C-alpha positions in Angstrom: 81.8 99.1 127.5 84.0 97.6 124.9 82.2 96.2 121.9 83.9 94.0 119.4 83.3 96.2 116.3 86.6 97.2 114.7 87.5 100.3 112.8 89.5 99.7 109.7 90.6 103.3 108.9 91.3 103.8 105.2 93.9 106.4 106.1 95.2 106.6 109.6 97.5 109.6 110.3 100.8 108.4 111.7 103.6 110.6 112.9 106.5 108.2 113.6 107.5 104.6 113.4 104.8 102.3 114.7 106.8 100.9 117.7 107.1 104.5 118.9 103.3 104.9 118.7 102.9 102.0 121.0 105.6 103.1 123.3 107.2 106.5 123.1 110.6 105.7 124.6 111.5 102.1 123.5 114.9 103.4 122.3 115.9 104.0 125.9 115.8 100.4 126.9 118.6 97.9 126.5 118.3 95.1 123.9 119.4 92.3 126.3 116.6 90.6 128.3 116.8 90.5 132.1 114.8 88.4 134.5 113.6 89.8 137.8 112.1 87.5 140.5 110.0 89.3 143.1 106.6 90.4 144.4 104.2 93.0 143.1 103.8 95.7 145.7 101.9 98.2 143.6 99.9 98.0 140.4 98.6 101.0 138.4 96.0 99.7 135.9 96.0 102.8 133.7 96.7 104.1 130.2 98.8 104.5 128.2 100.9 102.0 130.2 100.1 99.7 133.1 102.8 100.3 135.8 103.9 97.5 138.1 106.2 98.0 141.1 108.1 94.9 142.1 110.3 94.3 145.1 113.1 91.8 144.4 116.1 90.6 146.3 119.4 90.9 144.4 122.4 88.6 144.4 123.8 90.5 147.4 120.7 89.9 149.5 119.5 93.5 149.2 115.9 94.4 148.3 115.5 96.4 145.1 112.3 98.2 144.0 111.7 97.9 140.3 109.3 100.0 138.2 107.9 97.8 135.4 106.3 99.5 132.3 103.9 97.3 130.3 101.5 97.9 127.4 98.2 99.7 127.9 95.0 98.2 129.2 93.5 97.3 125.7 96.2 95.0 124.3 96.7 93.4 127.7 93.0 92.6 128.1 92.7 91.4 124.4 95.6 89.0 125.2 93.7 87.7 128.3 95.7 89.6 130.9 93.5 91.2 133.6 94.3 93.4 136.6 93.6 90.7 139.1 96.3 88.6 137.6 98.9 91.3 138.4 97.6 92.4 141.8 99.5 93.3 144.9 101.1 90.3 146.6 101.5 88.3 143.4 104.8 86.6 143.0 106.2 87.0 139.5 109.2 86.5 137.3 109.4 89.4 134.9 111.4 89.2 131.7 112.2 92.6 130.2 114.7 95.2 129.0 116.4 97.4 131.5 116.3 101.2 131.1 119.6 102.7 129.8 118.6 106.0 131.5 117.1 105.1 134.9 118.2 102.5 137.4 115.7 99.7 138.5 113.3 100.5 135.6 112.3 98.0 133.0 110.2 97.6 129.9 108.3 94.4 130.9 107.9 91.9 128.0 106.3 89.0 129.8 105.5 87.6 133.3 105.4 84.1 134.8 103.1 83.6 137.7 103.8 81.3 140.6 101.6 78.6 139.1 103.5 78.7 135.8 101.0 80.9 133.9 102.8 82.9 131.2 101.4 86.4 130.5 102.5 88.6 127.6 103.0 92.2 128.8 104.3 94.2 125.9 102.3 95.2 122.8 104.3 93.2 120.2 103.8 90.0 122.2 100.3 90.7 123.3 99.1 91.4 119.8 100.1 87.9 118.7 97.4 86.6 121.1 94.5 88.5 119.5 92.6 85.5 118.3 89.0 86.8 118.8 88.3 88.0 115.2 85.4 85.5 114.9 83.8 87.1 118.0 83.2 90.4 116.4 79.7 91.7 116.8 77.1 91.8 114.0 77.3 95.6 113.7 74.6 96.0 111.1 72.1 94.1 113.3 73.0 96.2 116.4 72.6 99.3 114.2 74.5 101.7 116.5 76.1 103.5 113.6 79.4 105.1 114.6 78.3 105.2 118.3 80.4 102.3 119.6 84.0 101.5 120.4 86.4 101.0 117.5 89.9 99.6 117.3 92.6 100.3 114.8 94.4 97.5 112.9 98.1 97.5 113.3 98.7 97.2 109.5 97.0 100.6 109.0 99.4 102.2 111.4 102.4 100.7 109.7 101.2 101.9 106.3 100.6 105.4 107.5 104.3 105.8 108.4 105.2 105.9 104.8 102.5 108.4 104.1 103.7 110.8 106.7 107.2 110.8 105.3 105.9 112.5 102.2 104.1 115.4 103.7 104.6 118.9 102.1 106.6 120.5 105.0 107.9 124.1 104.6 111.7 124.6 104.9 111.2 126.5 108.2 109.1 123.7 109.7 111.9 121.2 108.9 114.5 123.5 110.3 112.6 123.9 113.6 113.3 120.2 114.4 116.9 121.1 115.2 115.8 122.5 118.6 113.9 119.2 119.5 115.3 117.5 122.6 115.2 113.8 121.6 115.9 112.7 125.2 113.4 114.9 127.1 110.1 115.7 125.4 106.4 115.0 125.8 106.7 111.7 124.0 109.6 110.2 126.1 107.7 111.4 129.2 104.5 109.8 128.0 102.5 113.0 128.6 99.0 113.6 127.1 99.1 115.1 123.6 96.9 117.5 121.6 95.4 117.6 118.2 96.0 116.1 115.7 98.5 113.7 117.2 96.1 112.4 119.9 94.2 110.7 117.0 97.3 108.8 115.9 97.6 105.8 118.2 96.8 102.1 118.2 94.4 102.3 121.2 90.5 102.1 120.9 88.2 105.1 120.7 84.5 105.6 121.2 81.8 107.9 119.9 79.0 108.8 122.3 75.9 110.7 121.2 74.9 113.5 123.6 72.5 115.4 121.4 74.0 118.8 120.8 77.4 117.4 121.3 79.3 114.2 120.5 81.9 112.8 122.8 85.0 111.2 121.3 86.7 109.2 123.9 90.3 107.9 123.3 91.7 105.2 125.5 95.2 106.7 125.1 95.5 108.9 128.2 91.8 108.6 128.7 91.2 111.8 126.8 87.7 113.0 125.9 87.1 115.4 122.9 83.8 117.3 122.7 82.4 117.8 119.2 79.8 120.6 119.1 77.0 119.8 116.6 74.9 123.0 117.3 77.2 125.6 115.8 79.1 126.2 112.6 81.9 128.1 114.2 83.5 128.4 117.7 82.2 131.1 120.0 84.2 134.3 119.8 85.5 133.8 123.3 86.4 130.2 123.0 90.1 129.8 124.3 92.8 127.9 122.5 93.6 124.5 124.0 95.6 121.4 123.2 92.5 119.7 121.8 91.2 122.8 120.2 87.5 123.6 119.6 85.7 121.1 117.4 82.4 121.6 115.5 80.7 118.8 113.6 78.1 118.2 110.9 76.6 115.3 109.1 77.2 115.2 105.3 75.6 112.3 103.4 76.0 110.0 106.4 79.6 111.0 107.1 80.7 112.9 110.2 82.7 116.0 109.3 84.7 117.5 112.2 86.5 120.9 111.9 88.9 121.7 114.7 90.5 125.1 115.2 92.1 127.1 118.1 94.6 124.3 118.8 97.4 125.4 121.1 99.3 122.0 120.9 102.7 123.2 119.5 103.7 120.0 117.6 102.6 118.2 114.6 104.5 115.0 115.4 107.0 113.7 118.0 110.2 114.7 116.2 109.8 118.4 116.7 107.9 119.5 113.6 105.8 122.5 114.9 102.1 123.3 114.5 100.8 126.8 114.8 97.5 128.1 116.3 96.4 128.9 112.7 96.0 125.2 112.0 92.7 124.0 110.7 92.1 120.3 111.1 89.3 118.6 109.2 88.3 115.0 109.9 85.9 112.8 108.0 84.5 109.6 109.5 82.7 107.4 106.9 80.8 104.3 108.0 80.6 101.3 105.8 77.2 99.9 104.7 77.5 96.9 107.1 78.6 99.3 109.9 81.7 97.1 110.5 84.3 99.5 109.2 84.9 103.2 109.9 87.2 105.0 107.4 89.1 108.0 108.8 90.6 110.8 106.8 92.3 113.9 108.0 93.3 117.2 106.4 95.6 119.7 108.1 95.9 123.2 106.8 98.7 125.4 108.3 100.5 127.6 105.7 103.5 128.1 108.0 104.1 124.4 108.3 102.8 123.0 104.9 103.3 124.3 101.4 99.8 122.7 100.7 97.4 121.0 103.1 98.6 117.7 104.6 96.2 115.0 103.5 96.2 111.5 104.9 
């Protein structure tokens, strides 16, 4: 399914520091690195994080069961790490950072297999192994337009952090952050998010043409958005939902998507709210050689912004 075309969004909406985009609760892991020697007894190859369960014998001769959290599927596979390498029964040495909140839980940075093979497991380490730039497809020759899988360069995500710091928030929106629980929230629990935040992540996404509708698949949480191309407005009885109701149109080759009826209550992951009056407009612009997809987003919500947020 994964093609090698890459998206280079001219403006990617970011809502927090980039490490928090890759992992929502990095702050809750110790800085010191611990090594755990054991055997994988369960492996969940899923997004946004692959989860390994490792049984290890401690210094007192007692068996401990560790939960190891790694990066998602995409950065691991780009770094050459596959599910079969981390299957049940595999003996491993895991280097990682222990949780400061939960016993026997670890942010896994790397693994060493029995034959000495070294595997990067965390995003920052895995991304250093992305050496396949020369293998990108000839997108113009394939001529799929936007209907392919796109990936987001990390540099764009870093740059967007600065843009988000300068958004025109209302005083009441800023004040609402005071009730945010920094220790227990959707981000620290790694729960699926709604619009527009679901579009703010370093994982790949794919457009699929289904005629009257377009499917926008995001690898983060394996969420699928439906874009209705056969109507200018939502039906009167369309309910509100975390992803809202999206209608699309083509404008001079660009895909314009307008999303309303969003019930997701947050604009970001620091407690800035979003109301159901929000109107989210996205523009996706394909380059002439079809190798770059620029992404722009406009968020209108008078209770939250003194003027539309534009990224």
